[in-house]
C-alpha positions as CSV (number, residue, x, y, z in Angstrom):
1,M,0.1,0.2,0.0
2,S,2.8,2.3,0.7
3,N,4.5,1.6,-2.4
4,S,1.5,2.1,-4.6
5,L,1.0,5.9,-2.7
6,E,4.4,7.2,-3.2
7,A,3.9,6.1,-6.7
8,I,1.1,8.5,-6.9
9,V,2.1,11.2,-4.2
10,P,6.1,11.5,-4.7
11,P,7.7,11.9,-1.2
12,Q,9.8,14.9,-2.2
13,A,6.8,16.8,-2.1
14,A,4.3,17.7,0.6
15,P,1.5,15.0,-0.6
16,E,-1.4,17.2,0.0
17,A,0.5,20.1,-2.0
18,K,1.1,17.8,-4.7
19,L,-2.1,16.7,-5.3
20,E,-3.7,19.7,-5.0
21,A,-1.5,21.0,-7.7
22,G,-2.0,18.4,-10.0
23,L,-5.7,18.9,-9.9
24,T,-5.3,22.5,-10.2
25,G,-2.8,22.3,-13.0
26,G,0.0,24.6,-10.8
27,R,3.3,22.9,-12.8
28,K,4.3,20.3,-15.5
29,A,6.1,17.8,-14.9
30,G,9.9,18.5,-15.9
31,G,9.5,22.0,-13.5
32,K,8.2,23.9,-16.6
33,A,5.3,26.6,-14.8
34,R,1.7,26.7,-16.9
35,R,1.5,29.4,-18.9
36,R,-1.5,31.9,-17.6
37,W,-4.1,32.4,-19.4
38,Q,-4.9,36.0,-20.8
39,P,-8.4,36.9,-21.1
40,S,-7.8,38.3,-24.4
41,K,-7.4,34.2,-25.5
42,L,-11.2,33.9,-25.2
43,A,-12.4,36.7,-27.4
44,A,-9.5,35.4,-30.1
45,T,-10.5,31.7,-29.5
46,I,-14.5,32.9,-30.3
47,F,-13.6,34.8,-33.3
48,K,-11.3,32.3,-35.0
49,D,-14.1,29.8,-34.2
50,I,-16.9,32.1,-35.9
51,V,-14.7,33.8,-38.8
52,I,-12.6,30.6,-39.9
53,G,-16.6,28.6,-39.5
54,A,-18.0,31.2,-41.5
55,A,-16.1,30.3,-44.6
56,I,-18.3,27.6,-46.1
57,P,-21.6,29.5,-45.5
58,A,-20.2,32.3,-47.3
59,V,-19.5,31.0,-50.0
60,L,-22.7,29.1,-49.9
61,L,-24.9,32.2,-50.0
62,I,-22.8,33.6,-52.7
63,L,-23.6,30.7,-54.8
64,W,-27.2,30.9,-53.6
65,Q,-27.5,34.5,-54.7
66,I,-26.3,33.4,-57.8
67,A,-28.7,30.6,-58.4
68,A,-31.6,33.0,-57.7
69,S,-30.7,35.8,-59.6
70,A,-30.2,33.5,-62.7
71,G,-33.9,32.2,-62.1
72,Y,-32.6,28.7,-61.1
73,I,-34.6,28.6,-57.8
74,S,-38.3,30.2,-57.4
75,P,-38.7,32.6,-55.2
76,M,-41.6,31.8,-53.3
77,F,-39.7,28.5,-52.6
78,M,-36.4,29.8,-51.7
79,P,-35.4,33.3,-51.7
80,S,-32.4,34.7,-52.4
81,P,-30.2,36.2,-50.0
82,G,-30.9,39.5,-51.1
83,S,-34.5,39.5,-50.1
84,I,-33.9,37.8,-46.6
85,L,-31.9,40.6,-45.8
86,K,-34.5,43.3,-47.0
87,A,-36.8,41.1,-44.7
88,F,-34.4,41.4,-42.1
89,W,-34.2,45.0,-42.2
90,A,-37.5,45.5,-42.4
91,L,-38.2,43.4,-39.0
92,A,-34.9,45.4,-37.2
93,T,-36.1,48.7,-37.8
94,S,-39.5,48.2,-36.7
95,E,-38.3,46.8,-33.6
96,N,-39.9,44.0,-33.3
97,L,-37.7,41.9,-34.0
98,L,-35.2,42.9,-31.0
99,H,-38.5,42.3,-28.8
100,H,-39.3,38.9,-29.9
101,L,-35.4,37.9,-30.0
102,F,-34.9,39.1,-26.0
103,V,-38.3,37.2,-25.3
104,S,-37.2,33.6,-27.0
105,M,-33.3,34.1,-25.1
106,G,-35.1,35.0,-21.8
107,R,-37.1,31.5,-22.3
108,A,-34.2,29.6,-23.4
109,G,-32.2,30.7,-20.4
110,L,-34.5,30.6,-17.8
111,G,-35.6,26.8,-19.2
112,F,-31.7,25.5,-19.4
113,L,-30.8,27.4,-15.7
114,I,-33.7,25.1,-14.4
115,G,-33.1,21.8,-16.6
116,G,-29.4,22.2,-16.4
117,A,-29.2,22.4,-12.7
118,A,-31.5,19.7,-12.0
119,G,-29.5,17.7,-14.0
120,L,-26.3,18.6,-12.6
121,L,-27.3,18.0,-9.0
122,L,-29.1,14.6,-9.9
123,G,-26.1,13.5,-11.8
124,L,-23.9,14.1,-8.8
125,L,-26.0,12.4,-6.8
126,T,-26.5,9.6,-8.4
127,G,-22.5,9.7,-9.5
128,L,-21.5,9.9,-5.8
129,F,-23.8,7.4,-4.2
130,R,-24.4,4.0,-5.9
131,K,-27.5,3.5,-3.8
132,A,-29.1,6.7,-5.3
133,Q,-28.2,5.6,-8.5
134,Y,-30.1,2.0,-8.2
135,L,-32.7,4.4,-7.3
136,L,-33.0,7.0,-9.4
137,D,-31.3,6.2,-12.7
138,P,-33.4,3.8,-14.1
139,S,-36.4,5.8,-13.7
140,I,-34.3,9.1,-15.5
141,Q,-33.4,6.7,-18.1
142,L,-36.9,5.7,-18.9
143,L,-38.0,9.1,-19.3
144,R,-35.1,10.1,-21.4
145,L,-36.1,7.7,-23.9
146,V,-39.3,9.2,-24.6
147,P,-39.3,11.4,-27.5
148,H,-39.2,14.9,-27.4
149,L,-41.9,16.0,-29.1
150,A,-44.0,13.3,-27.8
151,I,-44.0,15.6,-24.1
152,A,-44.9,18.9,-25.6
153,P,-48.8,17.7,-25.8
154,L,-49.0,16.4,-22.4
155,I,-47.2,19.8,-20.8
156,I,-49.2,22.0,-23.3
157,L,-52.5,19.9,-22.0
158,W,-51.7,20.4,-18.1
159,F,-50.4,23.9,-18.2
160,G,-52.1,25.4,-21.3
161,F,-50.1,27.8,-24.0
162,G,-48.7,30.2,-21.4
163,E,-45.1,31.3,-20.4
164,T,-45.0,27.9,-17.9
165,S,-45.6,25.1,-20.8
166,K,-42.9,26.9,-23.2
167,I,-40.3,26.8,-19.6
168,A,-41.4,22.9,-19.1
169,I,-40.8,22.0,-22.5
170,I,-37.6,23.7,-22.4
171,V,-36.4,22.2,-19.2
172,T,-37.3,18.7,-20.3
173,G,-34.7,18.8,-23.1
174,S,-31.8,20.5,-21.4
175,F,-32.1,18.3,-18.2
176,F,-30.9,15.0,-19.4
177,P,-27.6,15.5,-21.5
178,L,-26.1,17.3,-18.1
179,Y,-27.5,14.9,-16.1
180,I,-25.6,12.1,-18.1
181,N,-22.5,13.7,-18.4
182,T,-21.7,14.6,-15.2
183,F,-22.8,11.1,-14.1
184,L,-20.0,9.5,-16.4
185,G,-17.4,12.4,-15.3
186,I,-17.7,11.5,-11.5
187,R,-18.0,7.8,-12.3
188,N,-14.7,8.4,-14.7
189,V,-12.7,9.8,-12.0
190,D,-9.7,7.7,-11.2
191,N,-10.3,5.6,-8.1
192,K,-6.3,6.1,-6.9
193,L,-7.4,10.0,-5.9
194,F,-10.0,8.9,-4.2
195,E,-7.9,6.7,-2.1
196,V,-5.3,9.4,-1.7
197,S,-7.6,11.9,-0.7
198,R,-9.3,9.5,2.1
199,I,-5.9,8.8,3.1
200,L,-4.6,12.5,3.7
201,G,-8.2,13.1,5.7
202,F,-9.7,15.2,3.2
203,S,-13.2,16.6,4.1
204,P,-16.3,15.9,1.7
205,L,-16.5,19.4,0.9
206,R,-12.7,19.4,0.0
207,R,-13.0,16.2,-2.1
208,M,-15.8,17.4,-4.0
209,T,-14.2,20.9,-5.0
210,R,-10.2,20.0,-5.1
211,L,-11.2,16.2,-6.9
212,I,-13.9,15.1,-8.2
213,L,-15.3,18.5,-9.9
214,P,-12.0,19.2,-11.5
215,A,-11.4,16.0,-12.6
216,S,-15.1,15.5,-14.2
217,L,-14.9,19.3,-15.4
218,P,-14.4,18.2,-19.3
219,D,-17.3,15.6,-19.2
220,I,-19.4,18.4,-17.6
221,L,-18.9,21.3,-19.6
222,I,-19.7,18.8,-22.7
223,G,-23.0,18.2,-21.0
224,V,-23.6,22.3,-20.6
225,R,-22.8,22.8,-24.3
226,I,-25.7,20.0,-25.4
227,S,-27.8,21.3,-23.1
228,L,-27.8,24.3,-24.1
229,A,-28.1,23.7,-27.6
230,V,-31.1,21.0,-26.6
231,S,-32.6,24.3,-25.0
232,W,-32.5,26.5,-28.6
233,I,-34.0,23.4,-29.9
234,G,-36.5,23.0,-27.5
235,L,-37.6,26.8,-27.8
236,V,-38.4,26.2,-31.2
237,V,-40.9,23.7,-30.7
238,A,-42.4,25.8,-27.5
239,E,-42.7,28.8,-30.1
240,L,-43.9,27.1,-32.9
241,I,-46.8,24.8,-31.1
242,G,-48.8,27.8,-29.1
243,S,-47.3,31.4,-28.8
244,R,-47.6,35.1,-29.2
245,S,-44.2,36.3,-29.1
246,G,-40.5,35.2,-29.8
247,I,-38.9,34.1,-33.1
248,G,-40.6,30.9,-33.2
249,F,-44.0,33.2,-33.5
250,L,-42.6,35.1,-36.2
251,I,-41.9,32.1,-38.1
252,N,-45.5,30.9,-37.2
253,E,-47.0,34.0,-38.4
254,A,-44.8,34.4,-41.6
255,K,-45.8,30.7,-42.8
256,Q,-49.5,31.9,-42.4
257,N,-48.9,34.9,-44.1
258,S,-46.9,33.1,-46.9
259,E,-43.8,35.2,-46.2
260,T,-40.8,33.1,-46.7
261,S,-38.4,35.6,-46.5
262,V,-39.3,36.0,-42.9
263,I,-39.1,32.3,-42.1
264,F,-35.6,32.4,-43.6
265,V,-35.0,35.5,-41.3
266,G,-36.0,33.5,-38.1
267,I,-34.2,30.3,-38.9
268,I,-31.1,32.1,-39.9
269,I,-31.3,34.2,-36.6
270,F,-31.8,30.4,-34.5
271,A,-28.6,29.2,-36.6
272,I,-26.6,32.2,-35.5
273,I,-27.8,32.8,-31.8
274,G,-27.0,28.9,-31.3
275,K,-23.7,29.3,-32.8
276,L,-22.4,32.4,-30.9
277,I,-23.5,30.7,-27.7
278,D,-21.6,27.2,-28.8
279,S,-18.7,29.7,-29.7
280,L,-18.8,31.1,-26.2
281,M,-19.1,27.5,-24.6
282,K,-16.1,26.8,-26.6
283,G,-14.4,29.8,-25.5
284,L,-15.0,28.8,-22.0
285,E,-13.8,24.9,-21.9
286,I,-10.2,26.8,-23.4
287,R,-10.1,28.9,-20.6
288,W,-11.0,26.3,-17.6
289,L,-9.5,23.5,-19.3
290,N,-6.0,25.1,-20.1
291,W,-4.5,22.8,-17.9
292,R,-4.7,19.7,-19.8
293,D,-2.4,18.6,-22.2
294,G,-4.9,17.5,-25.1
295,Y,-4.4,16.8,-29.1
296,K,-4.8,20.3,-31.0
297,G,-5.1,18.8,-34.5
């Protein structure tokens, strides 16, 4: 037992300090200090992710505009990017677009906070305690396999077409990705680290904050990214089923009025906002996980 402990915690350094240094990314092996994170790197990462990733959509837009101008595409079936831009400008100048955008983002944010927080807490509970896993996980997995759209009519039947039903639809979607990834992140923590923390006398709180959460953070952040994406998708479902405000409402209203350009405006807004949120989370992942040595490609 002592030999295995010495292999994990070298005798030349204080064991507790060495363990904390490894978990918090203090120094690399070989004595080289970790480079400190600069706040400007977050903005640079998001900028590069958006600009480089916009290359293919930009080429497609140019080809789309050329085909529409040449008459190869019906304006009713797929309006040109120029027509979509005019529809966007008309909505933006009327101040309706900004109002509906804030309403949609507020719904998605609130639903994600409720569903994500519940998923994180239950993921921690089932990941840390085997009895909680046996009791709760089978029921949660059963609910996870129910299609998202199948639950929406039932939620509307319970809560009507008000804000509660829309938030509830988003909550049901954002809960499961964060729950699963939190559970897997905790179960993937090396058991030797638990053994060392018990020998060093870490309290449960210190073990959680210094060992479990840092080691499972990569999986938890993946769960956050997926939950945010599912929340945004759930928002579309909630607003298309029944709403009097929001981007989904604009799309539904444009469908009834046969305004194809406005429908494309709503779709593009959903895509752009979703990509911005994902790029922000990607930048935060790089910021919070810069202590890891991973393949950069």
